[in-house]
Every structure is written in structure tokens, then in C-alpha cells.
KEKE-3310 file (N, C-alpha, C; in steps of 0.2 Angstrom, whole numbers, plus 5000, padded with zeros to 4 digits):
npx = (4970:4970:4954:4956:4965:4957:4945:4948:4952:4944:4936:4944:4944:4936:4931:4925:4923:4932:4941:4955:4960:4976:4980:4997:5006:5018:5034:5040:5035:5019:5012:5003:4994:4987:4975:4971:4957:4964:4961:4960:4972:4981:4975:4975:4989:4993:4996:5015:5018:5010:4999:4999:5009:5004:4993:5002:5008:4998:4995:5007:5006:4995:5001:5010:5007:5000:5008:5015:5024:5021:5017:5013:5011:5007:5000:5000)
npy = (4972:4978:4982:4992:5003:5004:5010:5022:5030:5030:5037:5052:5054:5062:5055:5042:5027:5026:5021:5009:4995:4986:4970:4963:4949:4943:4934:4941:4954:4963:4970:4985:4991:5005:5014:5030:5040:5052:5064:5065:5060:5072:5074:5062:5063:5074:5090:5093:5079:5074:5068:5055:5052:5050:5041:5031:5030:5023:5013:5007:5005:4995:4988:4983:4979:4965:4962:4959:4964:4979:4988:5003:5008:5022:5023:5031)
npz = (4999:4985:4985:4994:4991:4978:4984:4991:4979:4969:4975:4976:4961:4947:4938:4944:4937:4928:4935:4938:4944:4947:4952:4955:4963:4967:4973:4985:4983:4983:4968:4966:4953:4948:4940:4929:4922:4910:4913:4927:4933:4937:4948:4956:4959:4963:4970:4970:4972:4983:4986:4979:4989:4998:4997:4995:5009:5016:5008:5010:5027:5030:5023:5031:5041:5038:5038:5024:5008:4999:4984:4973:4960:4948:4935:4918)
capx = (4973:4967:4948:4956:4969:4951:4941:4951:4955:4937:4932:4946:4944:4929:4926:4926:4922:4936:4948:4957:4966:4978:4987:5003:5009:5026:5038:5041:5033:5015:5013:4998:4993:4982:4975:4966:4957:4970:4960:4961:4981:4984:4971:4980:4994:4995:5004:5020:5016:5008:4992:5002:5014:5000:4990:5010:5010:4993:4995:5013:5003:4990:5003:5014:5001:4999:5017:5017:5026:5017:5023:5008:5011:5001:4999:4997)
capy = (4980:4981:4985:4998:5008:5007:5014:5030:5032:5031:5044:5055:5055:5064:5049:5034:5021:5025:5016:5000:4991:4978:4966:4957:4945:4942:4930:4944:4959:4964:4977:4987:4996:5010:5016:5034:5044:5057:5070:5064:5058:5077:5073:5056:5060:5079:5095:5089:5072:5072:5064:5048:5049:5048:5034:5026:5029:5022:5006:5005:5003:4992:4980:4981:4973:4960:4957:4961:4972:4981:4993:5008:5009:5023:5018:5036)
capz = (4997:4979:4988:4997:4984:4971:4985:4991:4972:4968:4980:4973:4957:4944:4934:4944:4932:4923:4940:4937:4948:4945:4958:4953:4967:4967:4982:4991:4983:4978:4965:4964:4947:4947:4932:4931:4917:4910:4916:4934:4932:4941:4956:4959:4959:4969:4972:4972:4971:4990:4985:4978:4993:5005:4996:4997:5016:5019:5005:5017:5033:5027:5021:5037:5047:5038:5037:5017:5006:4992:4980:4969:4954:4945:4927:4913)
cpx = (4970:4962:4951:4961:4960:4945:4942:4950:4951:4935:4937:4945:4935:4925:4931:4925:4928:4943:4949:4963:4969:4983:4990:5007:5015:5029:5037:5037:5025:5015:5006:4997:4988:4984:4971:4963:4962:4969:4959:4969:4982:4981:4974:4987:4997:4998:5008:5021:5013:5002:4995:5007:5009:4996:4996:5009:5004:4992:5002:5009:4998:4995:5008:5011:5000:5006:5018:5021:5023:5020:5016:5012:5007:5005:4997:4990)
cpy = (4983:4986:4992:5002:5011:5012:5022:5033:5033:5039:5051:5057:5059:5058:5041:5028:5019:5022:5011:5001:4984:4976:4963:4955:4942:4937:4934:4950:4959:4970:4979:4992:5002:5016:5020:5036:5049:5062:5070:5063:5064:5076:5068:5057:5067:5084:5092:5081:5068:5069:5058:5046:5045:5043:5027:5024:5025:5010:5000:5002:4998:4985:4976:4977:4967:4955:4955:4967:4973:4987:4998:5010:5013:5024:5026:5032)
cpz = (4990:4981:4991:4994:4980:4978:4987:4985:4969:4970:4977:4966:4954:4940:4938:4941:4929:4928:4937:4940:4948:4950:4956:4962:4966:4974:4986:4992:4980:4975:4963:4960:4945:4942:4933:4923:4916:4912:4923:4935:4937:4949:4958:4961:4964:4968:4975:4974:4983:4988:4985:4985:4999:5002:4997:5003:5017:5016:5010:5024:5034:5027:5026:5042:5045:5035:5029:5016:5001:4990:4975:4964:4950:4939:4922:4908)
residu = (MET:LYS:ASP:LEU:ILE:SER:TYR:VAL:SER:LYS:ALA:LEU:VAL:ASP:MET:PRO:GLU:ALA:VAL:THR:VAL:ASN:GLU:ILE:VAL:GLY:GLU:GLN:THR:THR:VAL:ILE:GLU:LEU:LYS:VAL:ASP:LYS:THR:ASP:LEU:GLY:LYS:ILE:ILE:GLY:LYS:GLN:GLY:ARG:THR:ALA:ARG:SER:LEU:ARG:THR:ILE:LEU:ASN:ALA:ALA:SER:THR:LYS:LEU:LYS:LYS:ARG:SER:VAL:LEU:GLU:ILE:ILE:GLU)
# end
């Protein structure tokens, strides 16, 4: 999951070297924290949150296939 979010996020931003993805595994849920440069934050969120929603949908689809639950958090 971490690699998937990292790959897609780096393709969207201007500064891919500033993208960091952290994975926190819990008992029932995995939290994936995405941190990007402040100048690229708007590109990750998108208009009215569409890009962020799409990233979460992709993550949800991949997680469902693996029978896990994952949550994406975008950190400023």
C-alpha cells in the first residue's frame, strides 16, 4: 500500500523528492500518512478534494482486495 501511494503521489507533484509516506499498522486498520512539500499540497488535494478522494478510493480498492482496511491521511 505504501509503495502504491508513493508512486501515484510522486507522479502528481513537482517535487517528488519531498514526498514521504509513512505506514502505521494497527490491529484492524493501517494508517498511511502522506507528507508533501507545501507548494505541492494543492496538487495532492485537488479541486474540492477530488484528487485526495481518488487516492483514497484507489487505496480502498487495493485494501479490499487484500481483505484489510487502510486510511490515507494527508499531513501538512
